[in-house]
N, C-alpha and C positions, 0 to 999 in steps of 0.2 A: 594383703587381705584375701588374695582372691584363696587364702587354702583354708576360708569359714566361708562355711556357708551361711552363717547368721551374719554377716558384715558381705556382704555382695551389693544389698545395695548401700552400702554405708557411702560416704559423702570425703572423701581423703582432704586435707585439709594440710599447705604443705608453706612451712614458715624459715626462714632465714634461718640460720646456724651464729653460736656467738653468742654475750654477752649486750652485746649492746644492742644487739637487735630486739629484748628484753620493755618493749616501748610501748607509747600507747598506738603506730601504726601498727603496731604485724598487731597486736591485741585487735581492735578495730577491723582489722584484716578478719579474722577468725569475729567475729560477730556479725559483721556482711555474711561469710559463707553461710553463716550459721543462718537469719534471716532469710538469706535467698533460698536456701535447700528447706525452707517452712521446717526448720529447727520447731518442735514447742515445749511444750513446761513434760512432756517423758519422754526427751531424748534423751540422750547417753553420750558425752564425749570421752571419745578414749585419748590421753594424749602420749602417744611412745616418741621416750627420747630421754635426753639427758636433763638435769635441772631448771635449763632455760624455760623447757615444751612442759614442764609438770604445772612449774608457775605458775606462769603464763596460761595455759590448756585453762589452769584447774579454778585460776584469778573470770579467763571467760564464762567461763561454766558457773562459776558462785555467780555471776549478777547476771547473766543472757535472762532473757522474762522475768526477774527476779530466784534466779538459782534450776542448774540441771544436773541433772546426775552422771561422776566422773566417775574415769577409774585409770587409773595410772599405773601403765608399764615404763619405766624407767631403764633403759638402755646405756645406762655410764655406774660408775663406784659411787660417785659424789652423788647422783640421784637416789641412789638403792638407798644406802646411808642414812641421806640428810637430803635434800628437797624432796622427793615423793612422799616425803610421810610425817604428822606432822600434824600436817591440815593448814600451814601455811597457804600464801596465793601471793604473786602479786610480779607490778614490772618497776622495772627504774625509770626514776622522774625526773627533770627538772639536775638533772646529771650526779642525785642519787639515787644509790640503792634499792633498793625497794619500796620504793618510798609510793606504793600505790599499793591497795593490796588490800584483804581479809584475812578473817578466819573463817575455812571451809576443810571439810572434812569431804579425802573424797573415796566416792561407794564401794570401793578395794584398792588392792594394789598388787600387784600380778611383779615379781622378783624372778628372773630368770638367769642364772651370772655368766652362763652359758654366751648372755653376751660379753661378758668382758676380753672372752677369747676374738673379740671380731677390733678389740681397741688398743692403736699404740698404746706404748710405757709412756710415754707422760699422760697421757690420759691417765692414769689405771693413780697418778702418783697426787694428780687432780683429786679424787677420793680419801686418798690417802692421807690428807693431809685432814678430810674430818675422824676420820677413820683415829687418829690421836689423838688429836680433840673428846674426844670417847672415853677415849683413853688417859688421861691428866682432870677429867673431870670423875670419873668413876674409880679406881682405885689399879695396881703397882701389876697385881696378877693380866690387865685387861690388855694396859699400859705395855707390859715385860711382850705379854703377845702379841701386839697390836705389829712394833717391830723386827718381831721375827718373822712377819712374813717376808717371803722373795719376789717382788715383785713383776722379778724379771720370768718366775717361775715358777707362776701360782699352782699354789695345791687348792682344790676347788672347798676341799672337806676344812681343815682349815680358815682360809677367807670365806665359807659359809657361815661356818660357826660365828665367828669377827660379824661378821652383816649381822645376821639373827643378837646375839646380845647389844649391839651400838645401837637397835634397834627397836629392841625393849627401853632400851636406858631414853631413849626419847621419849618412848611410846608412854613411858607413868610419867615423865617430866609434862606433858604436853596431858597428861589428865590432871597433875593434882595442882594446875598450872595452863590450864587451856592457850589465856590471854597474855602470857608470857611480861605477867610485875612482877616477878620474885623466882620460885628456884627453876622452872624454865630456864632463864637467865643464863645457869649454869652453862647452856649451847652457844649460846654468844662468845666465851670465852677464846680469842683470835680473831673476835669479830669486828670489837669496834678498830681499832687501827686496817686491821684488814680492808672492812667498806669505803675506808678513808684513802689509805693506798691504791684498790681500784678504780676510785672516779678519780684518785688524780692524776693519773697513768692514763687512763680512758680521755678526759682531758686535755693530756698533751701528746694523743694521738697515737699513746703504748700501751695496747691494753694490759692486764692480765685475765689470769682464766687467777676465777675463782681462788680453789687449791691453794696455788702459788701466796693467793695473796694473805687468807689462810694461814699458812706455814708459817711467812715470817711474819705475820700480824697475832701466833701465837708467842714469835722468842720473843717480838717486844713485850707482848703482858706478863710470861713469863719472869722480863726483867722487871719487870714494877713489882711483879709476885716477891721477886728478891730484899727488891728497897724497902719496898712496905705492909711486906709479912714475913720475911725470915724464910720463902719458901726453899731448898737444896739448890746451892748455886750448879752443881753436880751435874742436877737435870736439865740443869735453865741449858749447861754447856754442848751437854748429849746434844738437848735437841738442835742449840745453835750447828755445831760438828755437822747435823745430819740435813736443819734445810739445806750450806749452804755448799753441803753433797750435793744435794738431789736437786735442789728450783732455781730456777729463770734466779740474776742477781741482779734489782733492783740500782740501779742505778741513783741513788738523790746525798744532797747535801745540801752541807746544812740553809745555805738557802734557798729549800724546796722546802725549810721542816712545819715555817707559817701557813703555807697552801696548803697542807699534809692537817693543821689542826685545824684550816679553818670548814675544811672535812666534816672530822672529828666533832665539833662543837653541833655539825647542821643531823651530826643518827641522831636516831626516830626513838631509842634510848634513854635517852639524856632526861636526867630529872633537874628542873626549876634550870639554870646555867651552868651545870657540872657536867662535866664528861664524861657518864657510865661505863663501868669495868665489871665485866667478873674475875675476880683474883685467886687464887693459889693457893692457900697456908699446906700444906702438902699433894703430893698427888690422891688427887676423890677427895679432898677439900677444898668446897668451895665457896668463891665469897662474891655475893651477887650487890646486885648496886654500888660499888666501891667511886670510889672517885677520887683524880690523881694532878699534881698539880702541875701547870702548860711546864712547868724549870720540872718533872718529873719526865713528862712525856715528854718532849725534849732531850731528855737526859738518853733515855731509851731508845729513840732513834737513831739515837748518836754513838751507841755502843753495838745497834745493829746493822748500822749501815754503813 
């Protein structure tokens, strides 16, 4: 920040990395620094980092003195295409993903893809899972173009174009369904299983990255889509092989399924006692607020793992 004259009096706040630190303790630290620095309702918080930082920083800003402006500067692919846009903020709580939060729009989101050159390939794959999600809920053309991205040798023009397309999709869904009750839940594709897998692995002291959980979660939910709505089996197989080849394997056994299902029953998007999913009839044809039986959910886990 020393290179920016307008920020020479800014107060840096550093929080530990990794999603495990997206918690009440880190949030409290941010609030305390803002209070000690005598921030006012006219102050601004600039969140520079990955999705954990933009989620937590946005929530801190939205709640400090009932709300101050904030700017998101995402530095990871996952944050660029997903976490930094759309107006969702929050922290994990009680072992559950994004359990506490609010809807609050950033004053600006500044995306510079030069940051991607600083990331390990594994981090790029984390964001890439969310990009695949946009392809599945949008159309076959975007899905094809996303599959064609070479993360080992990124073509900046291609990835910038697809990032823009993904952001347009999210902005549109956030506009028509700001509070996430219907159409916006298309963005939840893969995430009901993903959040349960993240919570289960964190509880067992083997945390997953969000992108890895989403990748496996999409395979599980495509299986349900094949089972319940006739989604094309070849698309399921293609994704399954891709995820097996490029993402960390999650060593699960049938004895783990009850615990994973238990986390799913506590998902914040559930309706009454039904576990809520976004499923697909075909690429680009999404069905929000769908339920599946416990038997079907266990069958999906058994197929994938």
